[in-house]
N, C-alpha and C positions, 0 to 999 in steps of 0.2 A: 264527504271531503271534496272541500273546492278544486276547481282545476284552471288553469290560465295556459293556454296554448299562444306560445309566442313564434311567428315564422317572421324572418328577416331577409332583406336582400336590399342591396344598395350599390352605389359607384361613387368612385372620386371621392369627395368630402361627405356624402349624405347617406344615410342608412333609414330605411322604414320598415316598421313592425307591424304585422296585423297581429292583433290581440285578440283571442276569444275565451269568453269566460267571465269570470269574476275576479276582481282585484281586490283581494282582502288582507286580513292577518295571514293567512295561509300563504298566500302567493304572492303578496307584495313583495319579499324579500328576494324573490327569484326576479322580480322586476327591476326591483332597485339595483342589483347586481349586474343585470344586462345592460342597463342604460348609462349606469355610472362609468363599466368598462368600456361601452361605445362611444361617449363622452371623449375618453382617453383619443380614440383614434379617426373620429370625425367632427364635423364641424356642426352639420345640420341634422335633426332627428325629426322624423314624422311618425306620429303612432295612429295608427288606422283604428280606431275603437268601435266600428260599425257592429262588430259582436261581442261587445263588452256589456253585460247585462246589469252588473252591480259594480260600484265602486265603496269601500268603507272608508273609513276614516284613516286606516293604515295605507289603504291606495292612495286618497288623497295625498297624504303626507310625501308617500314617493313621489308623486308628478309633481309636486311642490319642489320637492328636493331635484329634481332632474331641471324644474324651471330654472333653478336658482344657478345651475350650470351656464345658464345662458347670458348672466349679468354683465358680464364683459363685453358682451356687444359682439364678439366673436363667433359666438355661437346662436343656434336657432332651435326652437322645439315647437312642434305643430302639432295639434290634436286634430286628428280628421275623423268624420262621420260619426260623431257623437248620437247614441240613441236619445230620444226624449227624457228617458229616466234619468239618464247620466247628465244630460244638458241642464235639467230641473235641477239636478245636486248642485252642479257647478252654480248657477242662478242663485240658488238657496244662501250656498256658504260663499259666495262672494268670488268663486275662483273665476267666472267668466270672463272679467276684466284682467285677470292675471297671465292668460294664455290665448296664445294664435288659434283659433279655432276655425277651421274651414269646413 
């Protein structure tokens, strides 16, 4: 069974999440729920993905959905510390240019 741990902290209009595990069909609904709820409260979200070992197409969909929340220009989403495997995936599918990655 896949697992995704989500730790959250923040202040003012920002929230940061430390993600650990995999983002796949089983775990992506949980991440989607958390991110969309958080975008209702804050303007800036950062996802520390240093401990994310795998992202499936369902995970990519959730990240893209979260990114779409920023289209108004009033909100932002940053992806931090991508592993080489996840960075390679983002390059392959063309997501590398859609996200702010640090």
